[in-house]
C-alpha positions, 0 to 999 in steps of 0.5 A, a space after each residue: 500500500 505504501 509503495 502504491 502511494 509513493 509511486 502514485 502519479 498524482 502524488 506531486 499534485 497532492 504535495 502541492 495541494 497540501 503545501 498551498 493550503 498550509 501557505 494560505 492558512 498561515 497568511 489567513 487563519 480564516 482559511 481553515 474554518 469549516 464555513 470557508 471549506 463549505 463555501 469552497 465546496 458549494 461555489 465550485 460544485 459546478 466547476 467540478 461537475 463540468 471538469 469531469 466531462 472536459 476530462 474525457 474530451 481532453 483525453 481524446 485529444 480534443 477540446 470544447 470551448 462551448 461548455 460555457 455557452 451550453 450551460 448558460 443555455 441549459 440554465 435558461 431552459 431549466 429556468 423557463 421550465 420551472 417558471 412557465 411550465 412546471 415546478 416539478 424538480 424531476 421534470 426540470 432535471 430531465 429538461 436540463 440533461 436532455 437539452 445539454 446532451 443534445 448540444 453535446 451530441 451536435 458537437 460530437 457529430 460535427 467532430 466525428 462525422 464531418 471531421 471538423 477539428 474540435 476547436 473549430 467545431 466548438 467555437 462555432 457552436 459556442 457562438 451559435 448557442 450564445 447568440 441564440 441564448 442572448 437573443 431569446 432572453 435579451 440578456 434578462 435574468 429569469 426570476 420567480 423560481 418556484 419555492 419548492 425548487 428554492 427550498 430543495 437548493 437550501 437543504 443541508 446534509 448532516 446539518 449542525 450549528 456553528 459557534 454563532 448558532 447558525 445551521 450549516 452542513 454539506 449542501 444537497 448539491 453534493 449528491 449530484 457530484 458523487 455519482 458524476 465522479 463514480 460514473 466517470 471513473 467507471 467509464 474510464 476504468 471498466 468499459 471498452 469506451 474508456 479504453 477507447 478514449 485513451 487509445 484515441 488520445 494516443 493515436 486515433 489511427 492506431 485506435 481504429 486498427 485496434 478495433 475501436 469504433 472511434 466515431 461512436 466513442 467521440 460522439 459519446 464523449 461529447 454527448 456525455 459532456 453535454 449530459 454533465 453540463 445539464 447536471 451542472 445547470 441544475 446545481 447552479 440554478 438550485 444554488 443561485 435560485 435565479 438565472 443570469 444568461 451572462 453568468 458563465 462568460 469565460 467559464 470554459 477557460 476555468 474548466 479547462 484550466 482545472 483539468 489540466 492543472 490536475 495533470 490531464 494532457 491537452 495533447 490527449 491520452 493522459 489524465 485521471 479522475 483522481 488527478 482532475 479531482 485534485 486539480 479542481 481542488 487546487 484551482 478552487 483553493 487558489 481562487 479562495 486564497 486570492 480572495 482571502 488575501 484580498 488580491 484583485 479579482 483580475 489576478 484570477 484570470 491571469 492565474 488561469 492563463 498561466 496554468 493553461 500556458 504552463 500545462 501546454 508547455 510541459 506537454 510539448 516539452 515532454 512530447 519533444 523529449 519522447 520523440 528524441 528518445 524514439 529516434 535514438 532507439 530507431 537508429 540503434 
């Protein structure tokens, strides 16, 4: 067991995570309070759910910059269902996951069947979805969410009173995240699709020669990501209790940054559920630390950019080193 922990590829990330937490705690002791940890968890649930969908996309060597537009559109659909059609929570969840899955399916078909590069396809759908969302809503917020949905979003698991007598506890939305993590792990580790995802990220032509149905796998990956966007939209709406079509501008960069911070390669073929969980936690702690230390918000955007640039640079350097080693082997 000890040997497995020492050789674990995610160990450096865990060490960085602990070290960063210690530094922030020394700078501001408020970081270690239960209330702060619960705030970090609640405010980053949407990021975490969407990150596991992005993990599969990056593993195939693709990228999806349309996720922010997708979740904005799905929250609008969800809000309209709740306000204008039915206050039934299960109907809202159904509408969210169906609409999100369909949007992801469109991305998958464009990439798998029409062979459009992922960045081009998702840039196109991002623009279309965002434009339609803003046109239909005119940028206006959706309020008047039914009370039963609002009450659902306020439920706490294992509630207890803090020192001030205020009732706190795990947010009910955590129950959406747990099956997302378990389901993503199961897909990647226990299914043919998961093996195909890694194979496509390594080399798509080789994956096809091995017998993997690459088109079907790619369609599944983007549809699955859309499905998780639908779940994230429900979580967001239940937390905010209103819908702002502009709330997710630029959010796709945070999702990508969190996944690559967790060790996933932007070139495909490498990444893990554990690494992504650590990456999301690291990203969340970095943002929380910047806030606690009263560092201007714009530094968060700078940090996101540096994470993406740094991760891509490391990937490229590793790939160049591997190619050089391969050349030496061929010569010998």
